[in-house]
N, C-alpha and C positions, 0 to 999 in steps of 0.2 A: 195644907199641902203647898209646897212652894217649889220653884225652880230657880236655881241658882247658876249665872252664866261662868264660862271658863275664867272670868276675870274676878270672880267671887262676888258678883252683884245680884242682887234680887231681880230678876226678870219677870216672873209669873207667880201669882198668889191666888189660890181658890179661896174664895170667900164663903163661909157657912153662915147659916141662920137657924135659930131655935125654931122648929117647926112641928106641931102635933106631936111633942114628947121626945123629939130627938133633932140632932144638928143634920142638916142637910145642905148640900151645896147650892149656894144661891147665885152664884157668878164667878166671874174670872177678872182679876186686877192685873193688867200687864204695864210694863214699864218700856218705854221708848227712848232711844238715844244712847249716847256713850258718854255724856258730859257729867260732871259732878251732880247737876241738878237734872233730873229726866221728869217727863212728862208721864202721867199714868193714864190708863184708859180702862173703864168698867164696862162689862157687858154680862147681863143676866144669862145664867144657863138655861138652854131650851128645856131641860127636864124640870127646871124651877116653875116654869109657866104652867106645866102640866098638873101641878099639885093643887088639890082643892083648898081654897083659903090662902093662897100664896099672897103676901103682902110685900110692898116695896121696902127696901132697906132704909131709903130716906125718901118719904113722899114728896118732899119739895126738890131735893137735888138729884135723886135717882127714882123718877117714877118707873112703874112696871111695865115697860114697853120694850120691844125688840129692836134696839139700837145700841150702840156704845156711847159712852159718855166721856169725854176728856176731863181730866183733873190735874191741876197743878200739883206739883208736891206738896205744898202747904195744905192743900185742901184733902190730902189724903194721909196727913199727919206727920209728914217727914220733914225735917229741917236739914238744910245743906250744911 
């Protein structure tokens, strides 16, 4: 699931993870700013913390804690 701005840019993306036999929402990636290269920010969903056996998407870069993580466009796979 995603949200597109009135300018046609991706603003928000829900990130899913395979967990216990199905895909579940793990968190949300939002993009900040209006320039050609925008910063991203990821935060795990509160509901994801409540799941038994929930694991981090990336144990080193995105540990499973209640905070948001900034990411440069290159870190989330986008090239300007």
